[in-house]
C-alpha angles and dihedrals in degrees: 000000000000115000127199098214092185090059090044092052092052096041095046096047092245094125107066133183127206133075113317133182102214124214087251089064092249125121125235141172089219128062131179113212097206094190091070085064097037092054092057101080095185093053095041090052091051092049091048087052088060090052093045091048093050092052098036092102094045120093102253126164101180143357122235133187138172125251126292119012095010090059092062091047092046091052095050097043090047091048092052092047094045092242137122122262127225126197127212115205136188122250122175090344094308130107108241144162109248140176093045095303116157137179116229109239110268094005113161106231133199105210112206132186139167111240125012116207113141097355092236095128093045092050091048093049091045090053091051093049093046093047087052092058102266132124116224102222097175145002124215131180134183092224130019113200096159117136097219134022114280122212114215092168091251139061116302122204127184123190089208137010124214120195104223130153120212130191135206113248093257094051103049108140118241093245090057093041088058091064117081112254121247122192105199101158135071132203115216 
């Protein structure tokens, strides 16, 4: 099944325009409401198929993702690749393995997430997995809205790319400042 994610984003209301305060603290005129994609199981499964297909020939031992959206993606990609999934949660502002989860020493991990903007969450999860004995062998996201290429030290795959500029709080252009701010996302 081939999915036009761009059309899905527009049709489902996942691609929003306005003035948004992103979870990174930056401001943007474009916001991706990932839950409009995550709630569509047929589409999510198809997108995860793209990720699983891209990494099928890579040596991967398990798939890991951060709470909340990354967990759903990790489960589905792992299921399609016949691997186990691992979930990284937040505790006291730090990314940690909880509930008895462990990383086998030297395990090659595919780290998946929902939307890539600054890469902060991916870097934090990668650090946690590496400190736990794993090797992050690849990174995959449903949607890449980053403004410049990010280097995670391994292959990066995005099922869809959104062109979206973001600004630090002290550099918000007047035209964007004139639009009331909405803060739709959360960072757990």
